[in-house]
N, C-alpha and C positions, 0 to 999 in steps of 0.2 A: 504494500500500500504506500510506503514511503517513496518508492520509485515513481509512482504516478503523480505524487505531489511535486516532486522535483521537476518532472516534465512540465507540469502545469505552470510552475513558477517561471520556467524558461519562456513559455508562450505569452505571459503577461506583458513584458516589455516589448516583445515582438508585436503583439496585438495593439498596444498603445502607439507604437511607431507606425503601424499600418493605418490606424485611424487618423493620425496626424497627417500622414502622407495623402490619404484620401481627402481630408478636409482642405489641405493645401492644393490638391488638384482641382477641387471645386472652385476655390478662390482664383487659381490660375486660369481655369476655363472661363469663368464669369468675367474676369478682368479682360481677357483677350478677345472674347466674343462680344461683350456688351460695351464696356467702357471705351475700347479702341474705336468702335463704330460711332459712339455718341459724343465722346469728349476727346479733344486732341491730346491723348496720352500715348506713350509707347507701350508695346507689349512687354510682358514680364515673363521671366523663367519660373519654373516650379519652385526654385529656391527663393526667389524674390517674393513669390506668393506666400511661402512659409514665413518669410520675414515680415510681410505685411500682416499676416495673421497674428504673429507674435506682437508686432507693434500695436495692432488694434487691441490686443489683450492688455498690454501695458497701459495704453492711453484711456481706454474706455472701461476696462475691468469686466469684460464679458466672460463667457464660458465658466460661469460660477458652478462649482461643485461643492456641495456642503452637506451638512447634516439634514435629516428629514425635517428638523424643526424649522427650517427656513432661515431667512436672514435676520429675523427678529430675536432669535435666541430662545423663544418660548417653544414648548412642545407642540403647541397648536399650529404654529406657523402663521400666526396672525399678528398684525401690528399691535403695539402695546395699548393704543387708545381704544381698541375694540373691546377689551375686557372692561375698561372703565365705562365705556358707552353702555355695555350690557348691564352694568350694575346701577345705572341711573334709573330713577323713577320716570314715569311718563311725563310728569310735571317738569322735572329737571331737564328732560330732553327737549320739550317744547320751549322752555325758557332759553336753553342753549341755542336752539334754532333761531328764535326771535332775535337774540343778541347777535348771532352770526350774520343774519340778514341785515340787521341795523348797521353793523360795521362794514359790510360789503356794499352798502348803498342800495339794497334791494328791499326797502321797508314796505313797499306796496304789496309784496307777496306774503300773505299771512297763512297760507295753507301749510299743513304738516306733512 
């Protein structure tokens, strides 16, 4: 059984590399088919596409992989204000909505 685990561990980095290569190929293909035709840019190589993918990850923080709890750290995966909103009474909610509309300059709308 240990031998199968060792083989499996060998394929994990290989699988990750293949996935990154596939995503880079998609970026490469989209850049060279769409952008070159629409915007005056030069075609890129597959390695430049991989660099663009990495650069977009650094600049925009995409491709987030994390815990199932989500980015808010709670087990529910919901924003922190949601639990506070659920604990409010109906009267407190309507008061909050009125105050929010007043601050946003939408006083004429009084519906809940």
